[in-house]
N, C-alpha and C positions, 0 to 999 in steps of 0.2 A: 585708536580712533580712526586712523587712516585705513585699517582693514575693514572696518564697517563701510566706510565710504566706497572702497573698492568692491565690496560685495553688492552694494546698492547699485553702483555703476554697471556692474556686470549684469545684474538682474534687469536693469533698464535696456541694457544692450541686447539681452535675449529677448525681450519682449519687442524690441524694434525689429530684431532679425526674424522673429517669428511673423510679425506683421509683413515685412517685406517678402519673405518666402511665400506667404499666403497670396500676396498680390502676383507673384510670379505664377503660381499655379492657377489663379483666376484668369490671368490673361494668356495662359498657354505658353509662357516663356520657359524654355527648357535649357538645361546646362549640359555641357559635355562632362565626361567622366573626370577630366582634369579640372574643370571648373568646380565640380561638386566636391572633388577632394580638396581644393583650396577652401571652399566655403566651410567644410566640416573641420579642417585643421586650424585655419587661421581665424576665421570669423567666429566659430563656436567653441572649438576645443581649447584654443590658446587662452581666451579670457577666463575660461573656466578653471584652467590650470593655474592661472595667475591669481584668481580669487582663493582657490584652495591653498596655494603657496602663501598667501598673505597671513594665513593663520598658522605657519609653521616657522621654522627657523630659516627658511629660505625666502623670507619676505621680500628682501632687497632684489633678488633675482626675479621674483614674480612681478615686482614693480616695474622693472626694466622690460620684461617681456610684454606686459600689458601695454606699456607705452609704445613698444615696436610693433605690436600687432594691431 
């Protein structure tokens, strides 16, 4: 059950992140290379990896990484 909740939470997170990124684009807000790297790794990739881990034997690790990201 928790893995479905995590998948839904990550899906909502991606929808909000896309909306936020679109707002940045519309307003002409640019990010540096370091900021872009942070966004892609911590904001986008980490939750996706956690949702994937939730469906594997590494679920507990995925839960902690999701909590910390």
